[in-house]
C-alpha positions, 0 to 999 in steps of 0.5 A, a space after each residue: 576175655 578177647 584180649 587173652 584169646 587174641 594174645 593167646 592165638 598170636 602166641 602160638 601163630 608166632 612161636 615158630 618164628 621165635 624159635 628161628 630167633 635163638 643164637 644158635 639152630 640145632 641140626 639133627 642128622 639121619 643116616 637113610 638106609 643104603 644110602 652113602 651120606 647123612 640128612 641133616 634136618 635144622 630144628 628151623 629153616 636157617 636164615 643164611 644172612 643170620 647164621 653164617 656159620 656151621 659148626 660140625 662135630 664129627 666123630 669118625 674111625 675112618 678119616 677122608 675127604 667129604 662134602 657138605 651139601 645144603 638146600 635153600 628155598 631159591 634151589 631146593 635141590 642138593 648140587 655142586 655149586 651149593 656145596 663145599 669140600 672139606 677132610 674128616 679126621 679119625 678121632 675116637 671124641 667129636 671133633 669140630 669142624 667150623 665152616 663160615 658158609 656165607 664168605 666160602 660159598 655165594 650160594 649160601 643164601 636165603 633159607 636152608 632147610 636141609 644140609 647133607 654130608 657125603 663122605 668120600 670113603 665110608 659112612 661107617 663108624 661116623 657120628 655127626 652133631 651140628 649147629 648153625 650160629 653167627 660169625 665171630 672173630 673166633 669161628 672166622 679164624 677156625 674157619 680160614 684155618 681149617 680151609 687153608 689145610 683142608 685136603 684138595 685132591 686132584 680134579 679129575 677133568 680132560 686136564 686134572 688140576 687143583 685150585 690150590 688153598 683159600 681162606 674164607 673163600 678167597 684164594 691163598 694166592 691173593 693174600 700173597 700178592 698183597 702181603 708182597 706189595 705191602 712188603 715191597 713198599 714198606 721195604 722201598 720206603 725203609 731204605 730210601 729213608 736210610 739212604 736218601 738216594 732212590 737208586 740205592 733204595 730201588 736196588 736194596 729193595 729189589 733183592 729184598 722183594 726177590 727174597 721174599 717173594 721167593 720165601 712166599 712161593 716156597 712156603 705155598 708150594 709146600 702146603 701144596 706138595 702136603 696135599 700131593 703127599 696125602 694123595 699118595 698115601 690114599 691111593 697106597 692104601 686103596 689101591 695096593 695089591 688089588 685087581 683092576 676090577 677091585 680098584 674100580 670098586 674101591 674108588 665107586 662108592 657102595 655097590 654103585 660100580 657092580 650095579 653099572 656092570 649089571 646095567 651095561 649087560 642089560 642096556 643096549 651099547 651106545 643107547 641113552 639113559 637117564 639117572 635117579 639119585 641125589 646128589 647126581 654129580 658123582 654118580 652121573 661122572 661114574 656112570 658116563 665113564 664106565 658105560 660108554 659108548 651109552 650115554 646120559 640122555 635126560 630123554 633116553 629110553 632108559 632110567 637107571 634107578 639107584 635107591 630113588 624110588 620116590 623119583 622113580 615113581 612119577 616114570 612109572 606112572 608115565 608108563 615106564 616099565 621095570 626092565 630088570 632088577 639089580 636088587 631092591 632099590 636098584 633097578 632099570 626102568 625102559 620106556 
């Protein structure tokens, strides 16, 4: 009897860990109200060392750039280092997207307790399913192929730039360097075997190597031009025939631009503000740009709350008062 009780106790105790030993872990997604993202909750914590690959299945009425975030036991916050950009294609049926996150991002490590999908365009008409699996040669090929053709818009920094295509986390430039070196060595060896003259082999090898390098450079440049063409098409669809205010609102998710205009009228110009939202990188950059010279200051007298009531509760307990309300979930606190 005691053995049966002990066995039953151990079985109940270890059942959650046994569930994590499956060959795949399903991730269920939900869309919180008034947010521009989808939250994915795995049925148990994902071991990043074992489950290296995420398979997304997305049905989308409208495609566009998106970003995948995740939270780990080492760093439970959603942030840009723990993220990966990709492109969503419009489709009437579920389309599969494979990501070998272990290879593509060094921060896919530890235990992952939550993921987040952040589409740049809209959340309307999107349906998402996902699983975490062990990688294999098929998923690695799919992941590398998808990563090579993922749309990369110019990064809007002090100097706009693009990183260029990658395959499983490695810049395509490195693959081409290796390919050019191996090709040059093969051509040189082949020419020397035929001519038995090192001078002739070097001359012939140099010509063919230059041609190969030129071909590889043109192929890579054509791939980058594909992203430039995509950027032009998206800009035309987004901005054509609109006023400056409409253009700014169009590239700012949700009603965030109108909220910032509201905040600009309520906060003294040049003062410091804190911002409560998750993930924060996008909203912080927009706020600093549109509210300048009012600027971000974590210890500032004002706190912009944009659909983050749970975070704002701590500030209210600390003595902050509501200065102005734009609408439910969007308001300004003052120290």
